[in-house]
N, C-alpha and C positions, 0 to 999 in steps of 0.2 A: 928322695922326693924331687931333687933337682933334675934327675934324669927323666922322670915322668913329665915334669913341667916342660923340659926341652922337647920331648916327643909331642906334647900337646901343642906347643908353639909351632913345631914343624907341620903337624896336621892342619892346624888352622890356617897357616900361611899357604900351604899347598892348595887347600880348598878355596881360599879367597883369590889367590893368583889364578887358579884355573878358571874360576867364574869371570874374573876381570879380563883374562886373556881371550875368552870366547866372545867378548863384546868389543874387541879392538876393530878399528876400521883400517883397512889396508889400502894404501895408495899404490895402485898397480904400476904407474909410470915410474915412480922413484923407488918402489919396493921398500918404502919406509913405513914402519908400523908406528902409528901414533894413537893415543887415546886421550880424550878430554874427560873421560870418566874418572872420578876420584876413587881411590881404594881406601875403604874404611876398615881398619883393623883395631879400632878402639875398644877398650873394655874386654879384651880377650885373654888377659893374664899372660901376654907374651913376654918371654925373657930375652928374645933376640928376633931380628928380622931374617927369616929364612927365605931362600930362593930369590934374593934381590936381583940376581943375574937374569931372571926372567922378567924383570920390571924395567928394562932399560928405557922404555917409552913413557913410563909413568910420570905424570905431571903434578898430581896432587895426592898426598898420602896423609891419613889420619891414624896415628898410632898412640893417641893419647890414652891416659888411664890404663897403663900396662905396668910391667915390671922390668922395663929395659934399663940396663945398667951401662950399656955402651952403644955406639952407633956403628959397630962392625957390620960391614956389608953395604952400608949406605953409599959408599963411594961408587957403587955400580949404578946409582940412580942419577945418571947424568942429565936427564931431561926434567928433573924435579923442579917445580916452580913454587910449590906451596907444601909445607909440612907442619903438622901439629904433633909436637913431642911432649906436650904438657902432661903433668901428673905421672911421671915416670921416676926412676931412681938414677937419673943421669947426673954425673958430676962434671961432664965435659961434652962439648959438641964436636970433638975430634971425629972425623968420618964424613963430615959434610963438605970438605974442601973441594971435592970434584963436582959438587952440585953448583955449577957456575950459573945456572938459570934461576936459582933460588931467589925469590923476591919476597916471600912471606914465610916467616918462621915464628911459630908459637912454641916456646919452651918454658 
């Protein structure tokens, strides 16, 4: 059952990231991709954050009410300013060290 939950997590993350990515605004001058749109992955039964490397410009993330046990992959979210990690199975916040812009954390 863990295998299928991970596949479900992967599919949900891919779908959400694809939708989020299509709404990004591109600054042609600096070629920097930024998004002010939050990514809501709450209540999806996620066991991990898949494809975080495609979310480098993400500033706001809601992964509350899931089954996350670690923050593996979160170090890729270098632009992250706000994250909701509440109601998960986390025992540590290790993985947020690279999120230097983080100003709001709900755990």
